[in-house]
N, C-alpha and C positions, 0 to 999 in steps of 0.2 A: 504493500500500500504506500503510495507516494503522497507527499504534501507539497503543494506549489504555493509559494508566497509571492504576492504581487504588490507593487506599490503604484498608487494612482495619483498622488499629489492632492491638490485642493479641488474638491468635487461638489457638484450639486447633489443634495440629499436624494431627491426623487429619482434622478437618473440612476444613481448607484443602487437604490432600492429596487427599481425595476430590473436592473441587470441581475441582481441577486435572485429575484423571482424567476427570471428566464433561465438562469443557470441551474437552479434547483429543479425546475420542471423538466429540463432536457437531460439531466444527468442520469446515468444508469450505474449498474454495479461495477463497471470498469472505470468510471470517472474518478480522476484524482480528487482528493480533498484539496480545498484552497483556503488561504487566508489572505484577505485584502487589507492592506494598510493604506490609510489616507487621512485627510482632514476634510471638514465640511465648511462651506460658506455658512454664515450665521443662520441658524434655524432652530425653532422649537419643535420637538416631536412628541406626540402623544401615543402611549400604548393603547392596546385594544380596549381596555376598560376605562380609560381616562376621559373625563369630561371637563377637566380644569382648563382655564385659559390664563395667559399671562396678564399681568397688570397693565393698565394703559401706558405706563412709562416705557414699556417694551417697544413702542413705536412701530416701525415698519418691519420688524423681524418676522418672517413668515412662520406660520404654524402648520405642521403636516400631521394628519392623523394616520399613523403607521399601523402595520399589522404585527409589530413586535409585542412582547409582553412588557409589563411595567407601566409606569405612569408618565409624567411629563419630565423631559429633560431638555437641556440646551446643548447644541453643538456649535463650534465656531473654530476659526483658525487658531492654531496653537494647542489644539486638543488632538491627541492621537487616537484614531479609530482603528480597531481590528475587527473586521467582519469574518466570522468563522463559518465556512461552508463545508460542514463535516457530515459524513455518513455515520450516524450513530449505530445503525444495525451492524455495519461492517466492523465498527470499533467495539461491539458488544457493550455499549454504554446506553445510559438513559438520561432524561432531562436533569434530574437532581445531580447525577454524577458529573455531567459536563459543567453545570453551574458551579459545583464545588471545585472542579478542576480549574475553571477560569479564575475564580476568586483566589485559589491557592497560588496559581501562576502569578497573578498581580502582586500578591503579598511577597512572594519570593523575588520578583523583579525589583520591587521597591526596596527590599532589604539590601540589594546591591548598591543602593544610594544611602545606606545606613538609616533608613526610615523604619520605624516600628509600626508597620502597617498591620491591619487586622480586618476581619469581616465580622458582621453581626448576625446572629440568628434572627430571621424574620425581616431583615433589611438588606436585601442583596446589594452587593457592591463592596468596595474596599475603602477603609477609613484610616486617617492619620490624626491622632489626638482628637478623635471624635468628629472630625470634618471629612466629608466625602471627597475622595480624590479619584476614584474609579467607579464607573457604573456599568451595568450590563443588562441586556434585554435580548431574548432570543425568540425566534419563531421556528417551529419544527413542522416540516411538511414531508410526508412519505418517509419518515424516519431520518430526515436530513435537516440540519440546522442552517439558518441564515440569520442576519443581524449579528450582534456580538457584544463587544465591550468598547468603552471609551476611557482614556486616561488623560486627565488634565495635566498638561506639561507646562506650557507658558502662554497663557491666554488672558483675555479680558473676562474676568469672573462676574462682572456687574450684572449681566443678563440673568444669572442664576437668582439674583435677588428679586426679580420680578415674577418668580414662580415659586411653587412649593416643590423643590427638587425631589423627583422620584416619589412625590406624594406626601412628603414629610414637611409640615409647616415649621419654618424657622431653621431648617437644616443648614448648617454651615458647610461651605464648599471650599476646597483648597486645591493647590496645584503643586507639582513637583518643584518648580522653580522657586517657590517660597520656602523650601526646606533643604535644598541641595544645590551645589554648583553643578550645572548640567551642560555647560557649553552651549551649543546651538541645538535647535529642534532636530535637525537631521542626525546629529550624533546620538540623541536619545532614540530616534527611530531605528538607527542601525543596530544599536544594542538590543532594542526591543525585538527586532526581526530575528536576530540570532537566538534570543532566549525563547521566543514563542515557537520557532522552528524546532527547537529541542523538546519543548514541552508537549507539542502536539504531533 
């Protein structure tokens, strides 16, 4: 079983979302799993059960009702996205196991920056000092995942203040650049690519 990791740069959310759907619909038992690394233009996304909306101060940032799990979050430049296109049947895995694996991967990656990261029962994602630094939301179709995780690297965090991040009122959000010397975004992405290739 092979894993292909692709880098897409700065992308429109809806375009990449539709590409994930097409990839998942067309794949078969011989299709390699893929991980897509990218950033998004500023956008709020709602999970399937989310009915919340940003505060008026959010201005012209678009809102997209997605088919992933979870509530509302924000994506923008400086946030590293990893979309996981994995065949769970072939990996003999299930939804809970892959969520746990994603969270553990993020914790271990952040430990490489000497961060004491952790996850919380009942609140998917990864936290540093109680503030959320990594989020996740998946969709499973025909036993295969799409969507994935986001890691706040070095971005404008203000738009998170105009929503209840991931459905939690008053949840503090943080980013890697506030806790570690990271160099540039591309350096973080290069390290992330190596780490996630080994993990999955």
